[in-house]
C-alpha positions as CSV (number, residue, x, y, z in Angstrom):
1,M,0.0,0.0,0.0
2,I,2.8,2.4,0.9
3,K,4.6,1.5,-2.3
4,Q,1.5,2.3,-4.3
5,L,1.1,5.5,-2.5
6,F,4.6,6.6,-3.3
7,K,4.1,5.7,-7.0
8,I,1.0,7.8,-7.2
9,T,2.8,10.7,-5.4
10,L,5.7,10.3,-7.9
11,L,3.4,10.5,-10.9
12,L,1.6,13.6,-9.4
13,V,4.9,15.4,-8.8
14,C,6.4,14.6,-12.3
15,G,3.0,15.5,-13.9
16,A,3.0,18.8,-12.0
17,A,6.5,19.6,-13.1
18,S,5.6,19.1,-16.8
19,F,2.1,20.5,-16.6
20,M,2.7,23.7,-14.7
21,P,4.1,25.6,-17.7
22,V,1.1,24.6,-19.8
23,C,-1.4,25.7,-17.2
24,A,0.3,29.0,-16.5
25,Q,0.6,29.6,-20.2
26,Q,-3.0,29.2,-21.3
27,S,-3.9,32.8,-20.5
28,V,-0.8,34.2,-22.2
29,D,1.2,32.9,-25.1
30,S,1.9,29.2,-25.5
31,L,4.0,27.7,-28.3
32,S,4.2,24.0,-29.0
33,F,7.2,22.4,-30.6
34,Q,5.4,21.8,-33.9
35,Q,4.2,25.4,-34.0
36,V,7.7,26.8,-33.5
37,I,9.3,24.5,-36.1
38,A,6.6,25.1,-38.7
39,Q,6.8,28.9,-38.3
40,V,10.6,28.8,-38.5
41,I,10.6,26.6,-41.6
42,Q,8.0,28.8,-43.3
43,T,9.5,32.2,-42.5
44,H,13.2,32.0,-41.9
45,P,15.3,34.0,-44.4
46,S,17.7,31.1,-44.8
47,V,15.0,28.9,-46.3
48,K,13.7,31.7,-48.5
49,E,17.2,32.4,-49.7
50,A,17.7,28.8,-50.6
51,Q,14.3,28.7,-52.4
52,E,15.3,31.9,-54.3
53,A,18.5,30.2,-55.4
54,L,16.4,27.5,-57.0
55,N,14.7,30.2,-59.1
56,G,18.2,31.5,-60.1
57,A,19.2,27.9,-61.0
58,A,16.2,27.6,-63.3
59,A,17.1,30.8,-65.0
60,K,20.7,29.6,-65.5
61,I,19.4,26.5,-67.3
62,E,17.4,28.7,-69.7
63,L,20.5,30.9,-70.2
64,A,22.6,27.8,-71.2
65,R,19.8,26.7,-73.6
66,S,19.7,30.1,-75.2
67,A,22.8,29.0,-77.3
68,Y,20.4,26.9,-79.3
69,L,18.4,30.0,-80.3
70,P,19.4,32.5,-83.0
71,T,20.6,36.0,-82.2
72,V,19.0,38.9,-84.0
73,D,20.4,42.4,-84.1
74,F,19.4,45.7,-85.8
75,N,22.3,47.8,-87.0
76,A,22.3,51.3,-88.5
77,S,25.3,53.5,-89.3
78,Y,26.3,56.7,-91.0
79,T,29.9,57.2,-92.4
80,R,31.4,60.2,-94.0
81,L,34.3,59.4,-96.4
82,G,37.0,61.7,-97.6
83,P,38.6,61.7,-100.0
84,V,36.7,59.3,-102.2
85,S,38.2,57.5,-105.2
86,K,37.5,59.1,-108.6
87,V,38.6,58.4,-112.2
88,D,38.6,61.0,-115.0
89,F,37.8,59.7,-118.5
90,P,38.5,62.4,-121.2
91,G,35.3,63.3,-122.9
92,L,33.2,61.2,-120.6
93,G,33.6,63.0,-117.3
94,T,34.5,61.9,-113.8
95,F,33.4,58.7,-112.2
96,Q,33.2,58.5,-108.3
97,F,33.5,55.0,-106.8
98,N,31.9,55.9,-103.3
99,P,29.6,58.6,-102.1
100,Y,30.8,61.0,-99.4
101,D,27.9,60.2,-97.2
102,N,27.3,56.5,-96.6
103,Y,24.1,55.1,-94.9
104,K,23.4,51.6,-93.8
105,A,20.5,49.9,-91.9
106,G,19.7,46.3,-91.6
107,V,19.0,43.2,-89.5
108,D,21.7,40.6,-88.7
109,I,20.8,37.0,-87.8
110,N,23.3,34.4,-86.4
111,Q,22.4,30.8,-85.7
112,T,24.6,28.0,-84.4
113,I,24.0,24.9,-86.5
114,Y,26.1,22.5,-84.6
115,D,28.7,23.0,-81.8
116,F,29.7,19.4,-81.1
117,K,27.9,19.1,-77.8
118,K,29.3,22.3,-76.2
119,T,25.8,23.6,-75.5
120,A,24.4,20.2,-74.4
121,K,27.2,19.8,-71.8
122,A,26.6,23.3,-70.5
123,V,22.9,22.5,-70.1
124,E,23.7,19.3,-68.2
125,V,25.9,21.2,-65.8
126,E,23.2,23.7,-65.0
127,N,20.6,21.0,-64.5
128,K,22.9,19.3,-62.0
129,R,23.4,22.6,-60.2
130,K,19.6,23.0,-59.9
131,E,19.4,19.5,-58.4
132,L,22.1,20.5,-55.9
133,T,20.2,23.7,-55.0
134,A,16.9,21.7,-54.4
135,I,18.7,19.3,-52.0
136,S,20.3,22.2,-50.2
137,I,16.9,23.6,-49.3
138,D,16.2,20.4,-47.3
139,K,19.6,20.6,-45.7
140,V,18.9,24.2,-44.6
141,K,15.5,23.0,-43.1
142,Q,17.2,20.2,-41.3
143,S,19.8,22.5,-39.9
144,L,17.2,24.9,-38.6
145,S,15.2,21.9,-37.1
146,M,18.3,21.0,-35.0
147,T,18.6,24.6,-33.8
148,V,14.9,24.6,-32.8
149,V,15.3,21.3,-31.0
150,N,18.1,22.6,-28.8
151,N,16.5,25.9,-28.2
152,Y,13.0,24.7,-27.5
153,Y,13.9,22.0,-25.0
154,A,16.4,24.3,-23.3
155,L,13.5,26.6,-22.7
156,V,11.3,23.8,-21.4
157,Y,13.9,22.8,-18.9
158,L,14.6,26.4,-17.8
159,Q,10.9,27.2,-17.4
160,S,10.3,24.0,-15.3
161,A,13.4,24.7,-13.3
162,I,12.2,28.2,-12.4
163,D,8.8,26.8,-11.5
164,I,10.4,24.3,-9.2
165,K,12.7,27.0,-7.6
166,N,9.6,29.2,-7.1
167,E,7.9,26.3,-5.3
168,E,11.0,25.8,-3.2
169,L,11.0,29.4,-2.2
170,R,7.4,29.4,-1.2
171,N,8.0,26.3,0.9
172,L,11.1,27.8,2.5
173,Q,9.3,31.1,3.2
174,S,6.4,29.3,4.8
175,H,9.0,27.3,6.8
176,L,10.8,30.5,7.8
177,E,7.6,32.0,9.1
178,S,6.9,28.9,11.2
179,I,10.4,28.9,12.6
180,E,10.2,32.6,13.5
181,K,7.0,31.9,15.4
182,K,8.6,29.1,17.2
183,N,11.6,31.3,18.0
184,S,9.3,33.9,19.6
185,T,8.1,31.2,22.0
186,G,11.6,29.9,22.6
187,S,11.0,26.5,20.8
188,A,13.3,27.3,18.0
189,T,16.8,28.8,17.8
190,K,18.3,31.7,15.9
191,Y,20.5,29.2,14.1
192,E,17.5,27.6,12.5
193,I,16.3,30.9,11.3
194,L,19.7,31.8,9.8
195,S,20.1,28.4,8.1
196,T,16.7,28.8,6.5
197,K,17.5,32.3,5.2
198,V,20.8,30.9,3.8
199,K,18.8,28.3,1.9
200,I,16.4,31.0,0.6
201,S,19.3,33.1,-0.6
202,T,20.9,30.1,-2.3
203,I,17.7,29.2,-4.2
204,E,17.2,32.9,-5.2
205,S,20.7,33.0,-6.6
206,Q,20.1,29.8,-8.6
207,K,16.8,31.3,-9.8
208,Y,18.6,34.5,-11.1
209,D,21.0,32.3,-13.1
210,L,18.0,30.4,-14.6
211,E,16.3,33.7,-15.5
212,A,19.4,35.0,-17.2
213,A,19.7,31.8,-19.2
214,I,16.0,31.8,-20.2
215,S,16.3,35.4,-21.3
216,N,19.1,34.3,-23.7
217,Q,17.2,31.4,-25.0
218,L,14.1,33.5,-25.6
219,S,16.2,35.9,-27.6
220,I,17.4,33.0,-29.8
221,L,13.8,31.8,-30.2
222,N,12.6,35.3,-31.2
223,T,15.5,35.5,-33.7
224,L,14.4,32.2,-35.2
225,L,10.7,33.4,-35.4
226,G,11.7,36.8,-36.8
227,Q,10.1,38.7,-33.8
228,P,11.5,41.4,-31.6
229,E,14.2,40.0,-29.3
230,D,12.3,40.9,-26.1
231,T,8.9,39.3,-27.1
232,P,7.7,37.1,-24.2
233,H,6.9,33.5,-24.9
234,R,6.3,30.4,-22.9
235,V,6.8,27.0,-24.6
236,I,4.6,24.0,-23.8
237,N,6.3,21.0,-22.1
238,T,5.2,18.1,-24.3
239,L,7.3,15.0,-23.8
240,N,6.5,12.6,-26.6
241,M,8.9,9.7,-26.3
242,E,8.4,8.1,-29.7
243,S,10.0,4.7,-30.0
244,I,13.0,4.5,-32.3
245,E,15.3,1.6,-32.4
246,T,19.0,2.1,-31.9
247,Q,20.6,-0.4,-34.3
248,N,23.5,-0.8,-36.7
249,S,21.2,-0.5,-39.8
250,N,20.6,3.2,-38.8
251,V,24.1,4.0,-40.2
252,A,23.3,2.5,-43.6
253,Y,19.9,4.2,-43.6
254,A,21.5,7.6,-42.8
255,I,24.2,7.3,-45.5
256,E,21.4,6.7,-48.0
257,H,19.0,9.4,-46.8
258,R,21.0,12.3,-45.3
259,E,21.0,15.5,-47.4
260,E,24.7,16.1,-46.7
261,I,25.7,12.8,-48.4
262,K,23.3,13.5,-51.3
263,L,24.8,16.9,-51.7
264,A,28.4,15.5,-51.6
265,K,27.6,12.9,-54.2
266,E,25.8,15.3,-56.4
267,Q,28.7,17.7,-56.1
268,T,31.0,14.9,-57.4
269,E,28.7,14.3,-60.4
270,L,28.6,18.1,-61.0
271,E,32.4,18.3,-61.1
272,S,32.6,15.3,-63.5
273,L,30.0,17.0,-65.8
274,N,32.0,20.2,-65.6
275,Y,35.1,18.3,-66.6
276,S,33.3,16.9,-69.6
277,A,32.0,20.4,-70.5
278,I,35.5,21.9,-70.4
279,K,36.8,19.1,-72.7
280,T,34.3,20.4,-75.4
281,A,35.4,24.0,-75.1
282,N,37.8,23.8,-78.1
283,N,35.4,21.8,-80.3
284,P,34.6,23.4,-83.7
285,S,31.3,25.1,-84.3
286,I,29.3,25.6,-87.4
287,N,27.2,28.8,-87.7
288,A,24.8,30.2,-90.2
289,F,24.5,34.0,-90.7
290,A,22.2,36.3,-92.6
291,S,21.8,40.0,-93.0
292,A,19.2,42.1,-94.9
293,G,18.7,45.9,-95.1
294,F,19.3,49.0,-97.0
295,K,22.4,51.1,-97.9
296,N,23.7,53.5,-100.5
297,G,26.8,53.4,-102.6
298,Y,25.6,51.3,-105.5
299,S,26.4,52.6,-108.9
300,P,25.2,54.4,-110.9
301,E,23.0,56.2,-108.3
302,Q,25.3,56.1,-105.4
303,N,23.3,58.3,-103.1
304,S,20.1,56.2,-103.4
305,L,19.3,53.5,-100.7
306,K,18.9,50.0,-102.1
307,G,17.9,46.8,-100.5
308,N,20.6,44.2,-100.0
309,F,21.1,40.8,-98.3
310,L,23.9,38.5,-97.2
311,V,23.6,34.7,-96.4
312,G,26.3,32.3,-95.5
313,V,27.7,29.5,-93.4
314,G,30.9,29.7,-91.3
315,V,33.1,27.2,-89.4
316,K,35.2,28.1,-86.4
317,V,38.0,25.8,-85.3
318,P,40.1,26.8,-82.3
319,L,43.8,26.1,-83.1
320,Y,45.7,27.4,-80.1
321,D,44.3,28.8,-76.8
322,A,47.6,29.4,-75.0
323,K,47.0,26.2,-72.9
324,K,43.9,27.7,-71.2
325,N,41.8,24.6,-71.8
326,K,44.6,22.3,-70.6
327,N,44.9,24.1,-67.3
328,N,41.2,24.3,-66.9
329,L,41.0,20.5,-67.3
330,L,43.7,20.1,-64.6
331,I,41.8,22.4,-62.2
332,S,38.5,20.6,-62.9
333,K,40.1,17.1,-62.4
334,S,41.4,18.3,-59.0
335,S,37.9,19.5,-58.1
336,V,36.5,16.0,-58.9
337,V,39.1,14.3,-56.6
338,S,38.4,16.9,-53.8
339,S,34.7,16.3,-54.0
340,Q,35.2,12.5,-53.8
341,L,37.3,13.0,-50.6
342,E,34.6,15.4,-49.2
343,T,32.0,12.7,-49.7
344,E,34.1,10.3,-47.6
345,I,34.5,13.0,-44.9
346,V,30.7,13.6,-44.8
347,R,30.1,9.8,-44.6
348,R,32.4,9.5,-41.6
349,N,30.8,12.5,-39.9
350,I,27.3,11.0,-40.4
351,V,28.4,7.7,-38.8
352,N,29.7,9.6,-35.8
353,E,26.5,11.6,-35.5
354,V,24.3,8.5,-35.6
355,V,26.4,6.6,-33.1
356,E,26.4,9.6,-30.8
357,A,22.6,10.1,-31.0
358,Q,22.1,6.3,-30.3
359,S,24.4,6.5,-27.3
360,G,22.5,9.5,-26.0
361,I,19.2,7.6,-26.2
362,E,20.6,4.6,-24.3
363,S,22.2,6.8,-21.7
364,S,19.2,9.0,-21.1
365,K,16.9,5.9,-20.8
366,K,19.1,4.6,-17.9
367,K,19.2,8.0,-16.3
368,V,15.4,8.3,-16.5
369,A,15.0,5.0,-14.7
370,Q,17.6,6.0,-12.1
371,F,16.1,9.4,-11.3
372,E,12.6,8.0,-11.1
373,M,13.9,5.7,-8.4
374,Q,15.9,8.5,-6.8
375,L,12.8,10.7,-6.7
376,T,10.8,7.9,-5.1
377,H,13.4,7.5,-2.4
378,A,13.7,11.3,-1.9
379,L,9.9,11.5,-1.4
380,Q,10.0,8.7,1.1
381,A,12.9,10.4,2.9
382,Y,11.1,13.7,3.0
383,E,7.9,12.1,4.5
384,L,10.1,10.5,7.2
385,A,12.0,13.7,7.8
386,K,8.7,15.6,8.3
387,T,7.6,13.1,10.9
388,S,11.0,13.0,12.6
389,Y,11.1,16.8,12.7
390,K,7.7,17.1,14.4
391,S,9.0,14.5,16.9
392,G,12.1,16.5,17.5
393,V,14.4,13.7,16.3
394,I,16.1,15.8,13.5
395,T,17.0,19.4,13.1
396,N,15.5,22.1,10.9
397,L,18.5,21.9,8.6
398,D,18.0,18.1,8.1
399,L,14.4,18.8,7.1
400,L,15.5,21.5,4.6
401,D,18.1,19.2,3.1
402,S,15.5,16.5,2.6
403,E,13.1,19.0,0.9
404,T,15.9,20.2,-1.3
405,A,16.7,16.6,-2.3
406,V,13.1,16.2,-3.6
407,S,13.4,19.4,-5.7
408,E,16.8,18.4,-7.1
409,S,15.5,14.9,-7.9
410,R,12.6,16.4,-9.8
411,L,14.9,18.6,-11.8
412,Q,17.3,15.8,-12.6
413,L,14.4,13.5,-13.7
414,L,13.0,16.3,-15.9
415,K,16.4,16.9,-17.4
416,S,17.0,13.2,-18.2
417,Q,13.5,13.0,-19.8
418,L,14.2,16.1,-21.9
419,D,17.7,14.7,-22.8
420,Q,16.0,11.5,-24.0
421,Q,13.5,13.5,-26.1
422,V,16.3,15.5,-27.7
423,S,18.4,12.4,-28.3
424,I,15.4,10.8,-30.1
425,L,15.0,13.9,-32.3
426,K,18.7,14.1,-32.9
427,L,18.7,10.4,-34.1
428,K,15.8,11.1,-36.4
429,I,17.7,14.0,-37.9
430,A,21.0,12.1,-38.0
431,I,19.5,9.3,-40.1
432,G,17.9,11.8,-42.5
433,N,14.2,11.8,-41.3
434,H,12.5,15.2,-41.5
435,I,11.0,16.4,-38.2
436,Y,9.5,19.6,-39.7
């Protein structure tokens, strides 16, 4: 019966610790974890910047494809010549080969007929860059999710810790008033009063540190939400211990699904495509050109404007580029090797993150069980201390120590529960699952 009573007491105490922030918040501003993370993902400038980069990538693809299209230009010019060539024929007069004033206006068209895959390779490179940009959006969101996890649950702990400290202060103040009344009747000593005041001062000092820490975390939260740094908030303490297995297959799953490894592999493919594109830089190109318009200078009426046209086909074959293409190939090949090494670095980092998150879950589970038992023992000791104090068996200081042990056990249990929650979310992120 006593054991059941303590279990019920334990549940009530733990429930109060997690429920107090929710109750106190209903009348003000309460934010759940999903609300915070959804708002951050929707409004944070980092996400918008990454999405805008995707628009730029699409435009770059169209820019590369524009090489398939013709270019059309309108040209007009006026030229004054002097002297002009003339020939005198006796008896026939003087013949002028060019007018002094020359006018020309027309439209020029140039079209690439075939460039031996130079344009096709450039389009492939830009398509790959767009794929990279799309993956980077998810990477930005995952990074923000991890920041929200750390910030949110730090706030949960700090809020609950302050609530517990406030409860300690109320109990100590009530105890001080009781001791002072006993002192006035001679049934308590000055030492008991002073020891209680020392306890109150210690708890107040701890509360000040917690308030400073929560102020910093609220500033971070408001920065994430895009609100003024001093906007007050209170987050909801929701412990949702979802089951997730800690197993070796998580590493393989993470390497397949993490955005970082996808980006690294895509970067290697991009560098390889870029290498292929550079190899085509000195390929020949076949172009068609045409021009039509009006100009003067035609005999015999040199000052009259006449219609004219020009149509042709040209071939351009680079012969020597001062070793530019050779050096560009060497640079590109080095980039391919570097990106392959970066992929291996990312893979190793992912393995470490998964192992660390799994270890955190296992450790926090053990701590939760340990601190649940510790809180049970602390509650039992406190009940015995109250009885012993009333009987005069123990001193005031012993009772205060017993009460403090209950509060510390509640805090440690809460912290271990939050650590377990954070470790679960970290493992989800580490293996590539989206929590947003």
